[in-house]
C-alpha positions in Angstrom: 0.0 0.0 0.0 1.5 3.3 -1.1 1.6 6.2 1.2 -0.2 9.3 0.0 2.0 12.3 -0.6 1.4 15.4 1.5 1.5 19.0 0.2 3.9 21.4 1.9 0.9 23.0 3.7 -0.3 19.6 5.0 3.2 18.7 6.1 3.6 22.0 8.0 0.2 21.5 9.7 1.2 17.9 10.7 4.5 19.1 12.1 2.9 21.9 14.0 0.3 19.5 15.5 3.1 17.0 16.5 5.1 19.8 18.1 2.0 20.9 20.2 1.5 17.3 21.3 5.1 16.9 22.4 4.9 20.2 24.3 1.7 19.2 26.1 3.1 15.7 26.9 6.3 17.3 28.3 4.1 19.6 30.5 2.1 16.6 31.7 5.3 14.7 32.6 6.7 17.8 34.3 3.5 18.0 36.5 4.0 14.4 37.5 7.7 15.1 38.3 6.7 18.1 40.5 3.9 16.2 42.3 1.2 18.4 40.9 -0.4 15.4 39.2 -0.3 11.9 40.6 0.2 8.8 38.5 -3.3 7.7 39.5 -4.7 10.9 38.0 -2.8 10.3 34.8 -4.2 6.8 34.6 -7.8 8.1 35.2 -7.3 10.5 32.3 -6.2 7.7 30.0 -9.3 8.2 27.8 -8.0 11.6 26.7 -6.2 11.6 23.4 -2.9 13.1 24.7 -2.7 11.1 27.9 -3.8 7.9 26.2 -1.0 8.1 23.7 1.7 8.7 26.4 3.8 5.6 27.1 3.6 4.2 30.6 7.4 4.1 30.9 7.5 7.9 30.4 4.9 8.5 33.1 6.7 6.2 35.6 10.1 7.7 34.8 8.7 11.1 35.6 8.0 10.0 39.2 10.9 11.1 41.5 13.1 8.3 42.5 12.2 6.0 39.5 14.9 5.5 37.0 15.1 3.2 34.0 16.1 0.1 35.9 13.5 0.5 38.6 10.7 1.3 36.1 11.7 -1.7 34.0 11.5 -4.0 37.0 8.2 -2.5 38.1 6.7 -3.0 34.7 7.9 -6.5 34.4 6.5 -7.5 37.8 3.1 -5.9 36.9 2.9 -7.5 33.5 3.0 -4.3 31.5 4.8 -4.3 28.1 7.7 -1.8 27.6 5.9 0.0 24.8 2.4 0.0 26.4 0.5 3.3 26.3 -1.6 4.6 29.2 -4.8 4.4 27.1 -4.2 0.7 26.5 -3.7 -0.3 30.1 -6.2 -2.7 31.5 -7.9 -2.0 34.9 -5.8 -4.8 36.5 -2.6 -3.4 35.1 -3.4 0.0 36.5 -4.2 -1.4 39.9 -1.0 -3.4 40.0 1.1 -0.5 39.0 -0.5 1.9 41.6 -0.2 -0.7 44.4 3.5 -1.2 43.5 4.1 2.5 43.5 2.6 2.9 46.9 4.6 0.1 48.5 
């Protein structure tokens, strides 16, 4: 299946939209890092487009004290794939992750 070619205007709009999404995602992760928004609140907002497309790894790494090794171990014990997105988490996975974060 061949990809359709985009005009210069369409490409510019797509790039602008992607930049806005990255900025909004960066702001969300900064709020998690500062403690303004909890991981539970992020998981509750998983139905929103921006939050749903954010990777679970990125959210967990934003939590103070959680680096790559600790996040990888947490995700492995909770049965969450490395590339899983917040919107695709099951209720059981959310519960396991939140319980593991508390303890």
